[in-house]
C-alpha positions as CSV (number, residue, x, y, z in Angstrom):
1,M,19.8,4.9,-12.9
2,T,16.3,6.2,-12.4
3,K,13.9,3.4,-11.3
4,I,10.6,2.9,-13.0
5,A,7.4,2.6,-11.0
6,L,3.9,1.7,-12.1
7,V,0.9,2.4,-10.0
8,T,-2.5,0.9,-10.8
9,G,-5.5,3.0,-10.1
10,G,-3.0,5.8,-10.1
11,T,-4.9,8.8,-11.3
12,R,-7.2,9.4,-8.3
13,G,-7.3,9.2,-4.6
14,I,-4.6,7.2,-2.8
15,G,-3.1,6.1,-6.2
16,A,-2.7,9.7,-7.3
17,A,-0.9,10.6,-4.0
18,I,1.4,7.6,-4.5
19,C,2.3,8.6,-8.0
20,K,3.1,12.2,-6.9
21,A,5.2,11.0,-3.9
22,L,7.2,8.5,-6.0
23,K,7.8,11.1,-8.7
24,A,9.0,13.6,-6.1
25,D,11.4,11.0,-4.7
26,G,13.0,10.6,-8.1
27,Y,11.2,7.7,-9.7
28,T,9.9,7.7,-13.3
29,V,6.2,7.0,-12.7
30,A,3.4,5.6,-14.9
31,A,-0.2,5.3,-13.8
32,S,-2.8,2.9,-15.1
33,Y,-6.6,3.5,-14.8
34,A,-9.7,1.7,-15.9
35,G,-12.4,4.1,-16.9
36,N,-12.5,7.8,-16.0
37,D,-10.8,9.5,-18.9
38,D,-11.5,13.0,-17.7
39,A,-9.8,12.4,-14.3
40,A,-6.9,10.6,-16.0
41,N,-6.3,13.4,-18.4
42,A,-6.6,16.0,-15.7
43,F,-4.1,14.1,-13.6
44,K,-1.7,13.8,-16.5
45,A,-1.9,17.5,-17.2
46,E,-1.3,18.4,-13.5
47,T,1.6,16.0,-12.9
48,G,3.2,15.1,-16.2
49,V,2.8,11.4,-15.2
50,P,1.9,9.3,-18.3
51,V,-1.3,7.4,-18.0
52,Y,-2.4,4.1,-19.6
53,K,-5.9,2.6,-19.7
54,W,-6.7,-1.0,-19.0
55,D,-8.6,-3.3,-16.7
56,V,-6.4,-5.0,-14.1
57,G,-9.0,-7.8,-14.0
58,D,-8.1,-8.8,-17.6
59,F,-4.8,-10.7,-17.7
60,D,-4.2,-10.1,-21.4
61,A,-5.0,-6.4,-21.1
62,C,-2.4,-6.3,-18.2
63,A,0.2,-8.0,-20.4
64,T,-0.4,-5.5,-23.3
65,G,-0.5,-2.5,-21.0
66,I,2.7,-3.4,-19.1
67,A,4.5,-4.0,-22.4
68,A,3.5,-0.5,-23.6
69,V,4.7,1.0,-20.3
70,E,8.0,-0.8,-20.6
71,A,8.4,0.1,-24.2
72,D,7.9,3.8,-23.4
73,L,9.8,4.0,-20.1
74,G,11.9,0.9,-19.4
75,P,11.6,-2.2,-17.3
76,I,9.3,-1.9,-14.2
77,D,11.2,-1.9,-10.9
78,V,8.4,-1.0,-8.6
79,L,4.8,-2.2,-9.0
80,V,2.1,-0.7,-6.7
81,N,-1.1,-2.7,-6.9
82,N,-3.5,-0.1,-5.8
83,A,-6.5,-0.5,-8.1
84,G,-9.7,-1.5,-6.3
85,I,-13.4,-1.2,-6.5
86,T,-16.4,-1.8,-4.2
87,R,-19.7,-3.4,-4.8
88,D,-21.1,-3.3,-1.3
89,G,-24.2,-5.1,-0.1
90,M,-25.4,-7.5,2.5
91,F,-24.5,-11.1,1.6
92,H,-28.0,-12.4,1.3
93,K,-28.6,-9.8,-1.5
94,M,-25.1,-10.0,-3.1
95,T,-25.2,-11.0,-6.7
96,L,-22.7,-13.3,-8.4
97,E,-21.8,-10.3,-10.7
98,N,-20.9,-8.1,-7.8
99,W,-18.9,-10.9,-6.1
100,Q,-16.9,-11.6,-9.3
101,A,-16.3,-7.9,-10.1
102,V,-14.7,-7.2,-6.8
103,I,-12.7,-10.5,-6.7
104,N,-11.5,-10.0,-10.3
105,T,-10.2,-6.4,-9.7
106,N,-9.1,-6.5,-6.1
107,L,-7.6,-10.0,-5.9
108,S,-7.1,-11.4,-9.4
109,G,-5.8,-8.0,-10.4
110,L,-2.7,-8.7,-8.2
111,F,-2.0,-11.9,-10.1
112,N,-2.6,-10.3,-13.5
113,M,-0.3,-7.4,-12.9
114,T,2.5,-9.1,-10.8
115,R,2.7,-12.1,-13.0
116,N,3.5,-9.9,-16.0
117,V,6.4,-8.1,-14.2
118,W,7.7,-11.0,-12.1
119,E,10.0,-12.8,-14.5
120,G,11.7,-9.5,-15.5
121,M,12.3,-8.7,-11.8
122,R,13.7,-12.1,-11.2
123,E,16.1,-11.8,-14.2
124,R,17.3,-8.4,-13.1
125,G,17.6,-9.5,-9.5
126,Y,15.6,-6.6,-8.2
127,G,12.0,-5.6,-7.6
128,R,9.5,-4.0,-5.3
129,V,5.9,-5.1,-5.2
130,I,3.6,-3.1,-2.9
131,N,0.0,-4.2,-2.5
132,I,-2.6,-1.8,-1.2
133,S,-5.0,-4.0,0.9
134,S,-7.4,-2.6,3.5
135,M,-8.2,-2.6,7.2
136,N,-11.4,-4.4,6.2
137,G,-9.3,-7.3,4.8
138,Q,-7.9,-7.7,8.3
139,K,-11.0,-7.3,10.5
140,G,-13.9,-7.9,8.0
141,Q,-16.8,-5.5,7.5
142,M,-20.5,-6.1,7.4
143,G,-21.8,-5.5,3.9
144,Q,-18.4,-6.1,2.3
145,V,-18.0,-9.8,2.2
146,N,-16.7,-9.6,-1.4
147,Y,-14.3,-6.7,-0.6
148,S,-13.1,-8.1,2.7
149,A,-12.5,-11.5,1.1
150,A,-10.5,-10.0,-1.7
151,K,-8.4,-7.8,0.5
152,A,-7.7,-10.6,2.9
153,G,-6.6,-12.6,-0.1
154,D,-4.2,-9.8,-1.0
155,L,-2.4,-10.4,2.3
156,G,-2.0,-14.1,1.7
157,F,-0.7,-13.3,-1.8
158,T,1.8,-10.9,-0.3
159,K,3.1,-13.3,2.4
160,A,3.5,-16.3,0.0
161,L,5.1,-14.4,-2.9
162,A,7.5,-12.6,-0.6
163,Q,9.0,-16.0,0.2
164,E,9.5,-16.7,-3.5
165,G,11.1,-13.3,-4.3
166,A,13.4,-12.9,-1.3
167,R,16.4,-14.7,-2.7
168,K,16.0,-12.9,-6.0
169,G,16.2,-9.4,-4.6
170,I,12.4,-8.8,-4.8
171,T,10.4,-7.6,-1.8
172,V,6.7,-8.0,-1.5
173,N,4.8,-6.0,1.1
174,A,1.3,-4.8,1.8
175,I,-0.3,-1.7,3.3
176,C,-3.7,-1.8,4.9
177,P,-5.2,1.8,5.0
178,G,-8.1,2.6,7.2
179,Y,-10.6,5.4,6.5
180,T,-8.8,7.8,4.3
181,A,-10.0,11.2,2.9
182,T,-10.5,10.1,-0.7
183,E,-13.3,11.0,-3.0
184,M,-15.1,7.8,-2.1
185,V,-14.9,8.3,1.6
186,M,-15.8,12.0,1.5
187,A,-19.0,11.1,-0.4
188,V,-20.3,9.5,2.8
189,P,-22.8,11.9,4.5
190,K,-21.1,14.2,7.0
191,E,-23.3,13.2,9.8
192,V,-22.4,9.5,9.2
193,L,-18.7,10.3,9.2
194,E,-19.0,12.3,12.4
195,K,-21.3,10.0,14.3
196,S,-20.3,6.5,13.1
197,V,-16.8,6.6,11.6
198,L,-14.6,9.2,13.4
199,P,-15.5,7.9,16.9
200,Q,-14.0,4.6,16.0
201,I,-10.6,6.1,15.0
202,A,-8.3,6.6,18.0
203,V,-6.6,9.7,16.5
204,G,-10.0,11.3,15.8
205,R,-9.6,12.0,12.1
206,L,-9.5,10.5,8.7
207,G,-6.1,9.5,7.2
208,Q,-4.7,11.5,4.3
209,P,-3.7,9.9,1.0
210,E,-0.3,11.4,1.4
211,E,0.2,9.4,4.6
212,I,-0.3,6.2,2.7
213,A,1.9,7.5,-0.1
214,R,4.8,8.1,2.2
215,A,4.7,4.5,3.4
216,V,4.8,3.4,-0.3
217,V,7.9,5.5,-0.9
218,Y,9.6,3.8,2.1
219,L,8.7,0.3,0.9
220,A,9.9,1.1,-2.6
221,S,13.3,2.4,-1.3
222,E,16.6,0.7,-0.8
223,D,16.2,1.3,2.9
224,A,13.4,-1.3,3.0
225,G,15.4,-4.1,1.5
226,F,15.2,-6.2,4.7
227,M,11.4,-5.8,4.9
228,T,9.4,-8.3,3.0
229,G,6.1,-10.2,3.6
230,A,5.1,-7.5,6.0
231,T,1.8,-5.7,6.4
232,M,1.8,-2.0,7.4
233,T,-1.4,-1.1,9.1
234,I,-2.2,2.6,8.8
235,N,-5.6,3.3,10.2
236,G,-5.3,5.9,13.0
237,G,-5.6,3.2,15.7
238,Q,-9.1,2.1,14.6
239,Y,-8.0,-1.6,14.4
240,M,-4.7,-2.7,16.0
241,T,-2.9,-5.8,15.0
């Protein structure tokens, strides 16, 4: 039976690459997104992957959205918590609004999404939860106290929940990408990338979204059934753990 995968933030960047890779591997895939209707519609037209709009920071919206996906496609077997935002700024200038926005999406979003599929996974005795964290959740980053705190929280979430899911056939793992050639990263001025970013990366280049996606496909697979509570660090050797 074809497995059902849901990818949050799945219509652009790393999320779009994940959706494409999972579909190519035989999954029935759905993508959620928060705001960019034009990008979502273009992605749907390109890939045939159905798209659903809701804010992962809103628990009730997640419950409603997941119910719609499951009504259309079937019970969710694989959840990829990829949705994330940035509101960068030095801490002494950070507003409460920018702190809460990042925490709500990048950390509380994991609870809001996973809580609404968890009981079904437990009942069926199978599930894959894959959380896209960040290198900056491992090492911290100046100007990203909110983002680094949320992404570090994602790792604690992963390790604790993995222990609860293990005997129920559910694995929970995390991926920490480094600098990846997404729309957001490529918007950084070229001279900044060449002088400040690339010299820090041992392999001398940005990652590609497809490289993150291939790791997701592995973690979603039957082959990864003995891997849970783990963090896959994919950053070209910029930060080694």
